[in-house]
C-alpha positions in Angstrom: 15.5 4.0 2.6 13.9 0.6 2.8 10.7 0.2 0.8 8.3 -2.7 0.8 6.9 -2.9 -2.8 3.9 -5.1 -3.3 1.9 -6.1 -6.4 -0.6 -8.5 -7.9 -0.4 -11.5 -5.5 -1.0 -11.8 -1.8 1.6 -13.8 0.2 0.0 -15.4 3.3 3.4 -15.6 5.0 3.5 -11.8 5.2 1.0 -12.0 8.1 3.5 -13.9 10.2 6.5 -12.0 9.1 5.0 -8.6 9.6 3.7 -9.3 13.1 7.0 -10.8 14.1 9.0 -7.7 13.3 10.6 -9.0 10.1 9.9 -5.7 8.3 11.0 -3.4 11.1 13.4 -1.5 8.8 10.8 -0.7 6.2 10.1 3.0 6.0 7.5 3.1 3.2 5.1 0.7 1.5 4.4 1.0 -2.2 1.5 -1.0 -3.7 1.4 -1.3 -7.5 -2.2 -2.6 -7.7 -4.4 -5.7 -7.8 -4.2 -6.4 -4.1 -7.1 -6.6 -1.7 -7.4 -3.4 0.3 -7.9 -5.4 3.5 -4.4 -6.9 2.8 -2.9 -3.5 2.5 -4.7 -2.2 5.5 -3.3 -5.0 7.6 0.2 -4.3 6.5 0.0 -0.6 7.0 -1.5 -1.1 10.5 1.2 -3.5 11.6 4.2 -1.7 10.1 2.9 1.8 11.0 4.6 3.5 8.0 3.2 5.4 5.1 1.4 3.5 2.4 1.1 4.8 -1.2 -0.8 2.7 -3.7 -2.4 2.8 -7.1 -5.5 0.8 -8.1 -5.0 -2.1 -10.5 -7.2 -3.2 -13.3 -9.0 -5.7 -10.9 -9.6 -3.2 -8.1 -13.0 -1.6 -7.5 -13.6 1.8 -8.9 -12.6 4.6 -6.6 -15.4 6.2 -4.7 -14.4 8.5 -1.8 -17.6 7.7 0.1 -17.2 3.9 -0.2 -14.5 2.4 2.2 -14.4 -0.7 0.0 -13.0 1.3 -2.9 -9.9 2.5 -1.1 -7.2 1.3 1.3 -7.8 2.9 4.7 -4.6 4.4 6.1 -3.1 4.7 2.6 -2.8 7.4 0.0 -4.1 6.7 -3.5 -1.4 7.9 -6.0 -3.4 7.4 -9.2 -2.6 10.4 -11.4 -0.9 12.2 -8.5 2.6 12.8 -7.1 3.8 13.2 -3.6 7.1 13.9 -2.0 8.1 11.6 0.8 11.2 12.8 2.5 13.5 13.4 -0.4 11.8 11.1 -2.9 9.2 12.2 -5.5 6.7 9.4 -6.0 4.1 9.3 -8.8 1.3 6.9 -9.6 -0.6 5.7 -12.6 -3.3 3.1 -11.9 
């Protein structure tokens, strides 16, 4: 399984690479925190694969009613586990 793992720093080149099909073999996105949610939302929208993330120490506090405090289209794994296909994934923000 090909996983795109992201953390801490945005890479502007990902916009061009993602839209040109560079990541077409990616089956899952894992974000390990401290990335703008708009960045994650773009990637999950273009790649159209599941996104699991944990908030980092620079992310806003999670508030289920506030879209700015979560990445739309993704699943917040903070203190949770989920099984994706045959992989158990857990998160700790």
